[in-house]
Structures are given as structure tokens and as C-alpha cells.
C-alpha positions as YAML, in Angstrom:
chain: A
units: angstrom
residues:
- id: 1
  name: MET
  ca: [4.05, 83.52, 20.61]
- id: 2
  name: PRO
  ca: [7.25, 81.43, 20.48]
- id: 3
  name: SER
  ca: [7.57, 78.81, 17.77]
- id: 4
  name: LYS
  ca: [7.78, 75.07, 18.48]
- id: 5
  name: ILE
  ca: [11.52, 75.26, 17.84]
- id: 6
  name: ASP
  ca: [11.85, 78.11, 20.35]
- id: 7
  name: GLN
  ca: [9.94, 76.13, 22.95]
- id: 8
  name: PHE
  ca: [11.64, 72.77, 22.57]
- id: 9
  name: GLY
  ca: [15.01, 73.41, 20.92]
- id: 10
  name: ALA
  ca: [16.17, 72.47, 17.45]
- id: 11
  name: SER
  ca: [16.47, 68.76, 18.17]
- id: 12
  name: ALA
  ca: [13.45, 68.42, 20.47]
- id: 13
  name: ALA
  ca: [10.65, 65.97, 19.82]
- id: 14
  name: VAL
  ca: [7.06, 67.14, 19.32]
- id: 15
  name: HIS
  ca: [4.16, 64.81, 20.13]
- id: 16
  name: GLN
  ca: [1.18, 64.81, 17.80]
- id: 17
  name: GLY
  ca: [-1.99, 63.16, 19.15]
- id: 18
  name: VAL
  ca: [-4.48, 60.84, 17.49]
- id: 19
  name: ARG
  ca: [-6.11, 62.40, 14.45]
- id: 20
  name: GLU
  ca: [-9.28, 61.39, 12.65]
- id: 21
  name: VAL
  ca: [-9.51, 62.60, 9.06]
- id: 22
  name: CYS
  ca: [-12.20, 62.31, 6.39]
- id: 23
  name: VAL
  ca: [-10.74, 62.16, 2.88]
- id: 24
  name: LEU
  ca: [-12.10, 64.87, 0.60]
- id: 25
  name: GLU
  ca: [-12.05, 64.87, -3.18]
- id: 26
  name: ASP
  ca: [-8.72, 66.62, -3.60]
- id: 27
  name: ARG
  ca: [-6.93, 63.67, -1.92]
- id: 28
  name: GLU
  ca: [-8.75, 60.94, -3.84]
- id: 29
  name: GLY
  ca: [-6.38, 58.61, -5.66]
- id: 30
  name: GLN
  ca: [-3.32, 59.53, -3.55]
- id: 31
  name: ARG
  ca: [-1.38, 56.61, -2.07]
- id: 32
  name: ILE
  ca: [-1.75, 56.44, 1.68]
- id: 33
  name: ASP
  ca: [2.01, 56.29, 2.28]
- id: 34
  name: ASN
  ca: [2.52, 59.53, 0.34]
- id: 35
  name: TYR
  ca: [-0.37, 61.14, 2.20]
- id: 36
  name: LEU
  ca: [1.15, 60.20, 5.57]
- id: 37
  name: LEU
  ca: [4.63, 61.37, 4.59]
- id: 38
  name: ALA
  ca: [3.19, 64.76, 3.64]
- id: 39
  name: THR
  ca: [0.94, 64.98, 6.70]
- id: 40
  name: LEU
  ca: [3.48, 63.85, 9.31]
- id: 41
  name: LYS
  ca: [6.34, 66.08, 8.21]
- id: 42
  name: GLY
  ca: [9.59, 65.19, 9.96]
- id: 43
  name: LEU
  ca: [8.58, 61.62, 10.77]
- id: 44
  name: PRO
  ca: [11.14, 59.13, 9.37]
- id: 45
  name: ARG
  ca: [9.94, 57.19, 6.35]
- id: 46
  name: SER
  ca: [10.73, 53.95, 8.16]
- id: 47
  name: ARG
  ca: [8.32, 54.88, 10.94]
- id: 48
  name: VAL
  ca: [5.55, 55.71, 8.46]
- id: 49
  name: TYR
  ca: [5.85, 52.28, 6.83]
- id: 50
  name: GLN
  ca: [6.08, 50.62, 10.24]
- id: 51
  name: MET
  ca: [2.78, 52.25, 11.24]
- id: 52
  name: LEU
  ca: [1.17, 50.85, 8.10]
- id: 53
  name: ARG
  ca: [2.61, 47.34, 8.55]
- id: 54
  name: ARG
  ca: [1.47, 47.16, 12.17]
- id: 55
  name: GLY
  ca: [-2.02, 48.42, 11.37]
- id: 56
  name: GLU
  ca: [-1.62, 51.52, 13.54]
- id: 57
  name: VAL
  ca: [-3.11, 53.55, 10.69]
- id: 58
  name: ARG
  ca: [-6.70, 52.51, 10.05]
- id: 59
  name: VAL
  ca: [-8.92, 53.26, 7.06]
- id: 60
  name: ASN
  ca: [-12.64, 52.84, 7.74]
- id: 61
  name: GLY
  ca: [-11.68, 50.80, 10.80]
- id: 62
  name: GLY
  ca: [-9.44, 48.33, 8.97]
- id: 63
  name: ARG
  ca: [-5.83, 47.77, 7.94]
- id: 64
  name: VAL
  ca: [-4.51, 48.79, 4.52]
- id: 65
  name: THR
  ca: [-1.23, 48.31, 2.68]
- id: 66
  name: GLN
  ca: [1.16, 51.10, 1.77]
- id: 67
  name: SER
  ca: [-0.10, 51.10, -1.84]
- id: 68
  name: TYR
  ca: [-3.74, 51.70, -0.89]
- id: 69
  name: ARG
  ca: [-5.19, 54.65, -2.80]
- id: 70
  name: LEU
  ca: [-7.47, 56.96, -0.87]
- id: 71
  name: LYS
  ca: [-11.13, 57.31, -1.79]
- id: 72
  name: GLN
  ca: [-13.37, 60.27, -1.13]
- id: 73
  name: GLY
  ca: [-15.20, 59.69, 2.14]
- id: 74
  name: ASP
  ca: [-12.58, 57.33, 3.61]
- id: 75
  name: ARG
  ca: [-12.15, 57.77, 7.36]
- id: 76
  name: LEU
  ca: [-8.52, 57.71, 8.50]
- id: 77
  name: ARG
  ca: [-7.31, 57.16, 12.05]
- id: 78
  name: ILE
  ca: [-3.74, 58.42, 12.37]
- id: 79
  name: PRO
  ca: [-2.03, 57.41, 15.64]
- id: 80
  name: PRO
  ca: [0.16, 59.64, 17.79]
- id: 81
  name: ALA
  ca: [3.48, 60.40, 16.11]
- id: 82
  name: ILE
  ca: [6.78, 61.90, 17.21]
- id: 83
  name: THR
  ca: [8.39, 64.40, 14.85]
- id: 84
  name: THR
  ca: [11.45, 66.57, 15.30]
- id: 85
  name: ALA
  ca: [10.89, 70.26, 15.85]
- id: 86
  name: ALA
  ca: [13.60, 71.11, 13.33]
- id: 87
  name: ALA
  ca: [11.68, 69.27, 10.62]
- id: 88
  name: LEU
  ca: [8.48, 71.15, 11.41]
- id: 89
  name: GLN
  ca: [10.04, 74.33, 10.00]
- id: 90
  name: ARG
  ca: [9.22, 77.64, 11.62]
- id: 91
  name: ALA
  ca: [5.84, 78.39, 13.12]
- id: 92
  name: PRO
  ca: [3.25, 80.53, 11.31]
- id: 93
  name: SER
  ca: [4.11, 84.21, 11.38]
- id: 94
  name: ALA
  ca: [2.52, 86.41, 14.00]
- id: 95
  name: ALA
  ca: [0.97, 88.45, 11.19]
- id: 96
  name: LEU
  ca: [-0.78, 85.39, 9.71]
- id: 97
  name: VAL
  ca: [-1.97, 84.20, 13.12]
- id: 98
  name: GLU
  ca: [-3.41, 87.62, 13.91]
- id: 99
  name: ARG
  ca: [-5.00, 87.93, 10.48]
- id: 100
  name: ILE
  ca: [-6.77, 84.58, 10.78]
- id: 101
  name: GLU
  ca: [-7.92, 85.20, 14.35]
- id: 102
  name: HIS
  ca: [-9.44, 88.51, 13.23]
- id: 103
  name: SER
  ca: [-11.19, 86.62, 10.41]
- id: 104
  name: VAL
  ca: [-13.24, 84.40, 12.77]
- id: 105
  name: VAL
  ca: [-16.86, 85.47, 12.18]
- id: 106
  name: TYR
  ca: [-18.66, 82.83, 14.25]
- id: 107
  name: GLU
  ca: [-17.71, 80.55, 17.12]
- id: 108
  name: GLU
  ca: [-19.42, 78.19, 19.52]
- id: 109
  name: GLU
  ca: [-18.16, 75.37, 21.71]
- id: 110
  name: GLY
  ca: [-17.66, 72.81, 18.96]
- id: 111
  name: VAL
  ca: [-17.20, 74.77, 15.75]
- id: 112
  name: MET
  ca: [-16.06, 78.05, 14.24]
- id: 113
  name: VAL
  ca: [-16.38, 79.82, 10.89]
- id: 114
  name: VAL
  ca: [-13.47, 81.78, 9.42]
- id: 115
  name: ASN
  ca: [-13.92, 84.38, 6.68]
- id: 116
  name: LYS
  ca: [-10.82, 83.14, 4.84]
- id: 117
  name: PRO
  ca: [-8.87, 85.85, 3.03]
- id: 118
  name: ALA
  ca: [-8.03, 85.34, -0.65]
- id: 119
  name: GLY
  ca: [-4.45, 84.27, -1.24]
- id: 120
  name: VAL
  ca: [-4.25, 82.22, 1.97]
- id: 121
  name: THR
  ca: [-4.34, 78.42, 1.73]
- id: 122
  name: VAL
  ca: [-6.54, 76.42, 4.09]
- id: 123
  name: HIS
  ca: [-3.55, 74.25, 5.08]
- id: 124
  name: GLY
  ca: [0.19, 74.06, 4.44]
- id: 125
  name: GLY
  ca: [1.56, 72.25, 1.39]
- id: 126
  name: SER
  ca: [2.07, 72.82, -2.33]
- id: 127
  name: GLY
  ca: [4.78, 75.38, -1.69]
- id: 128
  name: ARG
  ca: [2.98, 77.07, 1.21]
- id: 129
  name: ARG
  ca: [4.27, 76.33, 4.70]
- id: 130
  name: HIS
  ca: [1.20, 77.38, 6.60]
- id: 131
  name: GLY
  ca: [-2.47, 78.09, 6.08]
- id: 132
  name: VAL
  ca: [-5.60, 78.77, 8.07]
- id: 133
  name: ILE
  ca: [-5.55, 75.60, 10.14]
- id: 134
  name: GLU
  ca: [-1.88, 75.96, 11.14]
- id: 135
  name: ALA
  ca: [-2.49, 79.57, 12.17]
- id: 136
  name: LEU
  ca: [-5.49, 78.57, 14.31]
- id: 137
  name: ARG
  ca: [-3.54, 75.76, 15.99]
- id: 138
  name: ALA
  ca: [-0.69, 78.16, 16.73]
- id: 139
  name: SER
  ca: [-3.02, 80.73, 18.30]
- id: 140
  name: ARG
  ca: [-4.96, 78.10, 20.28]
- id: 141
  name: PRO
  ca: [-2.39, 75.55, 21.51]
- id: 142
  name: ALA
  ca: [-4.87, 74.05, 24.00]
- id: 143
  name: ALA
  ca: [-7.33, 73.22, 21.18]
- id: 144
  name: SER
  ca: [-5.64, 70.00, 20.09]
- id: 145
  name: GLN
  ca: [-8.49, 68.72, 17.90]
- id: 146
  name: LEU
  ca: [-8.94, 71.58, 15.42]
- id: 147
  name: GLU
  ca: [-9.61, 70.23, 11.92]
- id: 148
  name: LEU
  ca: [-10.96, 71.58, 8.62]
- id: 149
  name: VAL
  ca: [-14.48, 70.42, 7.75]
- id: 150
  name: HIS
  ca: [-14.04, 71.32, 4.05]
- id: 151
  name: ARG
  ca: [-11.70, 73.32, 1.84]
- id: 152
  name: LEU
  ca: [-11.61, 76.47, -0.27]
- id: 153
  name: ASP
  ca: [-9.19, 77.21, -3.10]
- id: 154
  name: ARG
  ca: [-6.34, 79.55, -2.20]
- id: 155
  name: ASP
  ca: [-7.77, 82.36, -4.37]
- id: 156
  name: THR
  ca: [-11.33, 81.88, -3.10]
- id: 157
  name: SER
  ca: [-12.31, 83.87, -0.03]
- id: 158
  name: GLY
  ca: [-15.14, 83.38, 2.41]
- id: 159
  name: ALA
  ca: [-16.80, 81.08, 4.91]
- id: 160
  name: LEU
  ca: [-14.65, 78.15, 6.01]
- id: 161
  name: LEU
  ca: [-15.98, 75.71, 8.60]
- id: 162
  name: VAL
  ca: [-13.59, 74.40, 11.29]
- id: 163
  name: ALA
  ca: [-14.43, 71.70, 13.85]
- id: 164
  name: LYS
  ca: [-13.06, 71.95, 17.39]
- id: 165
  name: ARG
  ca: [-13.85, 68.36, 18.41]
- id: 166
  name: ARG
  ca: [-13.48, 65.02, 16.64]
- id: 167
  name: SER
  ca: [-17.11, 64.12, 17.35]
- id: 168
  name: VAL
  ca: [-18.20, 67.40, 15.75]
- id: 169
  name: LEU
  ca: [-15.92, 66.77, 12.76]
- id: 170
  name: ARG
  ca: [-17.46, 63.32, 12.19]
- id: 171
  name: GLN
  ca: [-21.01, 64.67, 12.30]
- id: 172
  name: LEU
  ca: [-20.30, 67.62, 10.01]
- id: 173
  name: HIS
  ca: [-18.54, 65.36, 7.50]
- id: 174
  name: ALA
  ca: [-21.60, 63.09, 7.51]
- id: 175
  name: ASP
  ca: [-23.82, 66.13, 6.92]
- id: 176
  name: LEU
  ca: [-21.53, 67.32, 4.13]
- id: 177
  name: ARG
  ca: [-21.75, 63.97, 2.34]
- id: 178
  name: ALA
  ca: [-25.53, 63.95, 2.76]
- id: 179
  name: GLY
  ca: [-25.88, 67.45, 1.28]
- id: 180
  name: LYS
  ca: [-27.14, 68.93, 4.56]
- id: 181
  name: ILE
  ca: [-24.64, 71.80, 4.68]
- id: 182
  name: GLU
  ca: [-25.65, 74.87, 2.67]
- id: 183
  name: LYS
  ca: [-22.92, 76.80, 0.86]
- id: 184
  name: ARG
  ca: [-23.56, 79.93, -1.20]
- id: 185
  name: TYR
  ca: [-21.00, 81.88, -3.22]
- id: 186
  name: LEU
  ca: [-20.89, 85.28, -4.89]
- id: 187
  name: ALA
  ca: [-19.35, 85.17, -8.35]
- id: 188
  name: LEU
  ca: [-18.73, 87.98, -10.83]
- id: 189
  name: VAL
  ca: [-18.95, 86.54, -14.34]
- id: 190
  name: ARG
  ca: [-18.32, 87.78, -17.86]
- id: 191
  name: GLY
  ca: [-21.16, 89.26, -19.88]
- id: 192
  name: ARG
  ca: [-24.74, 90.29, -19.34]
- id: 193
  name: TRP
  ca: [-26.75, 87.31, -18.07]
- id: 194
  name: ARG
  ca: [-29.86, 86.42, -20.05]
- id: 195
  name: GLY
  ca: [-32.88, 85.01, -18.28]
- id: 196
  name: GLY
  ca: [-33.15, 83.87, -14.68]
- id: 197
  name: GLU
  ca: [-31.61, 81.10, -12.64]
- id: 198
  name: ARG
  ca: [-29.81, 78.30, -14.44]
- id: 199
  name: SER
  ca: [-28.93, 74.81, -13.27]
- id: 200
  name: VAL
  ca: [-25.73, 73.38, -14.77]
- id: 201
  name: ARG
  ca: [-25.35, 69.59, -14.66]
- id: 202
  name: THR
  ca: [-22.11, 69.04, -16.56]
- id: 203
  name: ALA
  ca: [-20.03, 66.04, -15.43]
- id: 204
  name: LEU
  ca: [-16.49, 66.89, -14.34]
- id: 205
  name: GLU
  ca: [-13.22, 64.98, -14.50]
- id: 206
  name: LYS
  ca: [-10.08, 65.94, -12.62]
- id: 207
  name: ASN
  ca: [-6.76, 65.69, -14.44]
- id: 208
  name: VAL
  ca: [-3.16, 66.60, -13.62]
- id: 209
  name: VAL
  ca: [-1.14, 68.21, -16.40]
- id: 210
  name: ARG
  ca: [2.56, 67.64, -16.91]
- id: 211
  name: SER
  ca: [3.63, 70.59, -14.76]
- id: 212
  name: GLY
  ca: [1.73, 69.13, -11.80]
- id: 213
  name: GLU
  ca: [-0.99, 71.76, -12.00]
- id: 214
  name: ARG
  ca: [-4.45, 70.45, -11.20]
- id: 215
  name: VAL
  ca: [-7.00, 71.00, -13.97]
- id: 216
  name: VAL
  ca: [-10.67, 69.98, -14.10]
- id: 217
  name: ARG
  ca: [-12.46, 69.37, -17.40]
- id: 218
  name: ALA
  ca: [-16.10, 68.97, -18.38]
- id: 219
  name: ARG
  ca: [-16.27, 65.48, -19.79]
- id: 220
  name: ALA
  ca: [-18.89, 62.79, -20.34]
- id: 221
  name: GLY
  ca: [-18.16, 59.95, -17.99]
- id: 222
  name: GLY
  ca: [-16.85, 62.29, -15.30]
- id: 223
  name: LYS
  ca: [-18.37, 62.68, -11.87]
- id: 224
  name: PRO
  ca: [-21.96, 63.98, -11.76]
- id: 225
  name: SER
  ca: [-21.90, 67.65, -10.81]
- id: 226
  name: GLN
  ca: [-24.53, 70.35, -10.37]
- id: 227
  name: THR
  ca: [-24.36, 74.08, -9.74]
- id: 228
  name: LEU
  ca: [-27.28, 76.48, -9.52]
- id: 229
  name: PHE
  ca: [-26.58, 80.04, -10.71]
- id: 230
  name: LEU
  ca: [-28.91, 82.91, -9.73]
- id: 231
  name: PRO
  ca: [-28.28, 86.36, -11.27]
- id: 232
  name: LEU
  ca: [-28.36, 89.13, -8.66]
- id: 233
  name: ASP
  ca: [-27.47, 92.21, -10.72]
- id: 234
  name: ARG
  ca: [-26.58, 92.71, -14.40]
- id: 235
  name: GLY
  ca: [-24.18, 95.17, -15.96]
- id: 236
  name: LEU
  ca: [-23.22, 95.70, -19.57]
- id: 237
  name: ASP
  ca: [-20.07, 93.62, -19.40]
- id: 238
  name: ALA
  ca: [-20.42, 91.63, -16.17]
- id: 239
  name: THR
  ca: [-23.07, 90.02, -13.95]
- id: 240
  name: LEU
  ca: [-23.02, 89.33, -10.24]
- id: 241
  name: CYS
  ca: [-24.40, 85.85, -9.54]
- id: 242
  name: GLU
  ca: [-25.04, 83.72, -6.52]
- id: 243
  name: ALA
  ca: [-23.73, 80.19, -7.08]
- id: 244
  name: LEU
  ca: [-24.95, 77.17, -5.12]
- id: 245
  name: PRO
  ca: [-22.76, 74.07, -5.59]
- id: 246
  name: LEU
  ca: [-25.16, 71.17, -5.07]
- id: 247
  name: THR
  ca: [-22.24, 68.76, -5.38]
- id: 248
  name: GLY
  ca: [-18.73, 69.31, -4.09]
- id: 249
  name: ARG
  ca: [-16.34, 68.76, -7.00]
- id: 250
  name: THR
  ca: [-12.97, 70.44, -7.30]
- id: 251
  name: HIS
  ca: [-13.18, 73.84, -9.10]
- id: 252
  name: GLN
  ca: [-16.85, 73.09, -9.80]
- id: 253
  name: ILE
  ca: [-18.24, 76.63, -9.87]
- id: 254
  name: ARG
  ca: [-15.34, 77.90, -11.98]
- id: 255
  name: VAL
  ca: [-15.62, 75.18, -14.62]
- id: 256
  name: HIS
  ca: [-19.42, 75.27, -14.80]
- id: 257
  name: ALA
  ca: [-19.41, 79.05, -15.20]
- id: 258
  name: ALA
  ca: [-16.91, 78.79, -18.06]
- id: 259
  name: GLU
  ca: [-18.93, 75.99, -19.69]
- id: 260
  name: ILE
  ca: [-22.02, 78.20, -20.04]
- id: 261
  name: GLY
  ca: [-20.05, 81.11, -21.48]
- id: 262
  name: HIS
  ca: [-19.83, 83.18, -18.30]
- id: 263
  name: PRO
  ca: [-16.31, 82.58, -16.91]
- id: 264
  name: LEU
  ca: [-15.40, 84.08, -13.56]
- id: 265
  name: ALA
  ca: [-13.71, 87.47, -13.44]
- id: 266
  name: GLY
  ca: [-10.03, 87.14, -12.61]
- id: 267
  name: ASP
  ca: [-9.91, 83.37, -13.08]
- id: 268
  name: GLY
  ca: [-6.50, 82.73, -14.61]
- id: 269
  name: LYS
  ca: [-7.10, 79.00, -15.14]
- id: 270
  name: TYR
  ca: [-10.59, 78.73, -16.62]
- id: 271
  name: GLY
  ca: [-11.40, 82.36, -17.38]
- id: 272
  name: ASP
  ca: [-11.13, 84.68, -20.37]
- id: 273
  name: ARG
  ca: [-7.83, 86.56, -20.69]
- id: 274
  name: GLU
  ca: [-9.24, 89.65, -22.39]
- id: 275
  name: PHE
  ca: [-12.11, 89.93, -19.90]
- id: 276
  name: ASN
  ca: [-9.69, 89.56, -17.00]
- id: 277
  name: LYS
  ca: [-7.53, 92.34, -18.45]
- id: 278
  name: GLN
  ca: [-10.59, 94.54, -18.86]
- id: 279
  name: ILE
  ca: [-11.89, 93.93, -15.35]
- id: 280
  name: ARG
  ca: [-8.52, 94.83, -13.81]
- id: 281
  name: ASN
  ca: [-9.26, 98.40, -14.87]
- id: 282
  name: TYR
  ca: [-12.03, 98.35, -12.26]
- id: 283
  name: GLY
  ca: [-9.58, 97.42, -9.51]
- id: 284
  name: LEU
  ca: [-9.97, 93.64, -9.43]
- id: 285
  name: GLY
  ca: [-6.64, 92.04, -8.58]
- id: 286
  name: ARG
  ca: [-7.86, 88.49, -7.81]
- id: 287
  name: MET
  ca: [-10.51, 85.98, -8.77]
- id: 288
  name: PHE
  ca: [-14.00, 87.14, -7.85]
- id: 289
  name: LEU
  ca: [-15.36, 84.09, -6.02]
- id: 290
  name: HIS
  ca: [-16.44, 84.46, -2.42]
- id: 291
  name: ALA
  ca: [-18.20, 81.96, -0.14]
- id: 292
  name: HIS
  ca: [-20.59, 84.45, 1.42]
- id: 293
  name: LEU
  ca: [-22.85, 82.12, 3.40]
- id: 294
  name: ILE
  ca: [-22.69, 78.75, 5.11]
- id: 295
  name: GLY
  ca: [-25.52, 77.00, 6.92]
- id: 296
  name: PHE
  ca: [-25.30, 73.88, 9.06]
- id: 297
  name: THR
  ca: [-26.92, 72.10, 11.99]
- id: 298
  name: SER
  ca: [-24.79, 72.48, 15.11]
- id: 299
  name: PRO
  ca: [-23.82, 68.96, 16.26]
- id: 300
  name: LEU
  ca: [-23.82, 70.10, 19.89]
- id: 301
  name: THR
  ca: [-27.03, 72.15, 20.08]
- id: 302
  name: GLY
  ca: [-29.05, 70.72, 17.20]
- id: 303
  name: ARG
  ca: [-30.03, 74.18, 16.00]
- id: 304
  name: TRP
  ca: [-29.65, 75.50, 12.46]
- id: 305
  name: VAL
  ca: [-26.79, 78.01, 12.18]
- id: 306
  name: GLN
  ca: [-26.42, 80.38, 9.24]
- id: 307
  name: VAL
  ca: [-23.28, 82.50, 9.02]
- id: 308
  name: ASP
  ca: [-22.56, 85.37, 6.64]
- id: 309
  name: ALA
  ca: [-19.00, 86.15, 5.58]
- id: 310
  name: PRO
  ca: [-18.85, 89.76, 4.32]
- id: 311
  name: LEU
  ca: [-17.09, 90.70, 1.09]
- id: 312
  name: ASP
  ca: [-13.72, 92.36, 1.55]
- id: 313
  name: GLU
  ca: [-13.31, 96.03, 0.69]
- id: 314
  name: ASN
  ca: [-11.64, 95.34, -2.67]
- id: 315
  name: LEU
  ca: [-14.57, 93.27, -3.99]
- id: 316
  name: VAL
  ca: [-17.06, 95.84, -2.72]
- id: 317
  name: GLN
  ca: [-15.16, 98.59, -4.55]
- id: 318
  name: VAL
  ca: [-15.11, 96.55, -7.77]
- id: 319
  name: LEU
  ca: [-18.89, 96.11, -7.67]
- id: 320
  name: GLU
  ca: [-19.40, 99.80, -6.97]
- id: 321
  name: SER
  ca: [-17.08, 100.74, -9.87]
- id: 322
  name: LEU
  ca: [-19.14, 98.53, -12.18]
- id: 323
  name: GLY
  ca: [-22.39, 100.06, -10.93]
- id: 324
  name: LEU
  ca: [-23.55, 96.73, -9.47]
- id: 325
  name: ARG
  ca: [-25.47, 96.36, -6.25]
- id: 326
  name: VAL
  ca: [-23.50, 95.16, -3.22]
- id: 327
  name: PRO
  ca: [-25.47, 92.30, -1.59]
- id: 328
  name: ARG
  ca: [-26.54, 92.80, 2.00]
- id: 329
  name: PRO
  ca: [-26.07, 90.06, 4.60]
- id: 330
  name: SER
  ca: [-29.07, 87.76, 4.97]
- id: 331
  name: LYS
  ca: [-31.24, 88.04, 8.05]
...
């Protein structure tokens, strides 16, 4: 498939339609002008500030100034914008587009679920030109309203929900805020788990260190957070757990697991260095956190949909090497 630059020429203009966006936690606190400059790549800064002054950009239906700081749950209406094709950089590679298309595990008229590979971002930015959503838009140019319903960390694999209509996006975001979307993860953690399921209710606070790296800490006064851990199979040195994040904080499962003394295998930020080195001998070359199931009510049909995202071959082999049972898809 030709890139936008191939189609329109290096100096051609590309029209981007109206977008409706719900602000998730990872954008909270960002100034709206900086958000727009990053989102509308190639649009002159003067035009971004003009849009804000004229009230073309709306937050929760109203005008805001350029210094407004986004809040989780804010609803943004971004008007059509003209950007230059040269500033859009090159299109996603054919290999990425094909990989993401082959990762679609469920699709209906208004929504799809992608089994996101580890190492792929959900969207471009932070040094990555393209992610899942850019690849989907490139492979489906007629689907002009594709938007992410939620996010997964780059190193986390598994079920990622994508809306194909703005009305569907609004409903799924409302369900997400109301806790009506079920998300279940598989996590390999350090040590032999004692006892049964455990609910962790440690408050979390997001910080940014000097290098710009995002770090989350357990801290009194942080945002209320809860994760339910259920042990599935225990080994001598590691345990396979199912983790249910009952709130949606950044890096929640990873930090909560570390807080109770069972850090995730392969987690270079919150994990245990010696354990990570040990587990590499079993073939693990990434963090073992996989969103294996997502459940939601279809906004178009009203029926409950539950989608399984299978583990990739590498994670299956790691479990087998450790003598741990590989979970079967739910029925």
C-alpha cells in the first residue's frame, strides 16, 4: 500500500476529520496545547493556538485556554485539520500493517479486538513513529473513525479494544469509567505464592523522573487502586497468576505485584534484577504480562462479548520450561 507521501506528493495537504477523544490517565496533567501539537503532527503551531482561541477545540463541550491541563475522563472534540504529508513522516511499514492485521482476534461492525504483540506501542510517539492504531488506519483507509478504547504498555501483550465508530467509542469509554469492562491478565511472578487469592489496595502516585521516564510509586495520598491476584499454578521459583485490575492506574499490576514481594518476571522497571537474570535461562526475553481476556457489552447489539487473546509461543515455552500449566482459553 502506498504511503500518504506517495499518494499526495511531498508537499501535499492531508485532511484529518473531526475526532472525539476521551482523556485517559497517561495524558492527565498535560497542557492541551502540547497535546494538540503532538497529536496533529505537521500542523503549524500558529494554527493550533488559533483553534484554541476560536473555540474550535472543545473540552467537555466548552472552550478552554491554551494552558488548560487535561483531566482523566475529559472529552475532547478536535476539529478537522490540514497537515502536510511531508510532516507526517513515512507510513507504517508493510510488515507492521500485516502483523497487526493478523493479530485481530475478534471483529464486529462497531468494534475489534487486537492481540497486541509485545514490543509494539498502541500509538506513535515517545520515539516510536507508529503503533497499532496507525497500522490499522493504514490497512483500512475507509475506516476513518478508528480509535483506541484503552491502552497497553509497549512491553505488555494481549487484548486491546478498538472502536470503529465514535458512538461506540463514547459508550465503551463510559463503560470503562463505570467498571463495566472486564480485563484479565496473566502474570508470571517471582517466588512460590502462599495461600489463595489476594486483593491489593495500595494507593499509587505517578511521577516523572529527571530523564523523562515515567515511574509509578506506592504512596499514601495517591490514587486509590485495587488489583486482585489469583494464583493459577505454583513452581519452586515462580508462580503464574491471573491479575484483575479493578481500577485502571498506570503500571498498576506491575507496581502492586512488586509491593507484595512478587515482582513480575522480566520487568526491568519494578522487578528484581537477579530473578530476571535467572528467568532468562528459561527463554524469557520480555516482561511476562499478557492481557488474556477482555469482556464488554457490545454497544451495537447489547450482548456480552468475551474475547480470549492466546499467549504467544515464547510465553508458552517459558511456562512449559518451568513445569507450569499453560492456561486454556475460557469457554
